[in-house]
C-alpha positions in Angstrom: 6.0 0.2 11.6 7.6 -2.2 9.2 9.4 -1.1 6.1 10.8 -3.6 3.7 13.3 -2.3 1.1 13.0 -4.5 -2.0 16.0 -5.8 -4.0 16.5 -7.3 -7.4 14.2 -6.0 -10.1 12.5 -3.8 -7.6 15.6 -2.3 -6.0 14.7 1.0 -4.4 11.0 0.1 -4.0 9.5 0.0 -0.5 6.6 -1.9 1.2 5.4 -0.1 4.2 3.0 -1.4 6.9 2.1 1.0 9.8 -0.7 0.2 12.2 -1.7 1.9 15.5 -3.7 0.1 18.2 -5.7 1.3 21.1 -6.9 -1.5 23.5 -6.2 -4.1 20.8 -8.4 -2.3 18.3 -6.9 -0.9 15.1 -7.4 2.9 15.1 -5.1 3.9 12.2 -3.3 2.2 9.5 -1.1 2.9 6.4 -0.2 0.2 3.8 1.9 1.3 0.9 3.9 0.0 -2.1 6.2 2.8 -3.1 8.3 2.7 -6.3 9.4 5.9 -7.9 10.4 3.9 -11.1 6.7 3.1 -11.5 4.9 6.2 -10.2 6.2 9.8 -10.1 3.2 11.2 -8.2 1.9 10.8 -4.7 5.5 10.5 -3.4 6.0 7.3 -5.5 3.1 5.5 -4.0 1.9 3.0 -6.6 -0.7 1.4 -4.2 -1.8 2.2 -0.7 -4.6 1.8 1.8 -5.1 4.1 4.8 -7.6 5.8 7.0 -6.1 9.2 7.4 -8.1 12.3 6.7 -11.1 10.7 8.5 -12.0 8.1 6.0 -10.9 4.7 4.6 -9.4 5.0 1.1 -7.2 3.5 -1.5 -4.4 5.2 -3.4 -3.5 4.0 -6.9 -1.0 5.8 -9.1 -2.0 9.3 -7.8 -5.7 8.7 -7.6 -7.7 8.3 -4.4 -11.0 6.5 -3.9 -13.1 5.9 -0.9 -13.4 2.2 0.1 -15.6 0.2 2.5 -13.8 -0.9 5.6 -14.4 -4.4 7.0 -11.3 -5.3 9.0 -7.6 -4.4 9.0 -6.7 -8.0 8.3 -9.0 -8.0 5.2 -7.3 -4.8 4.0 -3.8 -6.4 4.4 -4.9 -9.4 2.5 -6.4 -7.3 -0.4 -3.2 -5.1 -0.4 -0.9 -8.1 -0.7 -3.0 -9.7 -3.4 -3.0 -6.4 -5.4 0.8 -5.9 -4.9 1.5 -9.4 -6.3 -0.8 -8.7 -9.2 1.1 -5.5 -9.9 4.4 -7.3 -9.7 3.3 -9.9 -12.3 2.3 -7.0 -14.6 5.6 -5.3 -14.0 7.5 -8.5 -14.7 5.7 -8.9 -18.0 6.5 -5.3 -19.0 10.2 -5.7 -18.3 
């Protein structure tokens, strides 16, 4: 598990990346951008991707939607792109 605690404008926010492997195959994952200053529901999770509860899904500001799974690497790329887009929006709002 990798947790990055952000500094600067996003002090207190967290980026989290957890991934479990079995025989070099991803069997579980959890990607999250947590910022209680931006989201007061879902434990502060602004954005997240995981496959808990038996299905692949995306969290956004307290809402959950089922998503199609291709590969873990594709999800990481999509997550990073979305986080950067959110940060640009946050920067414009500040």
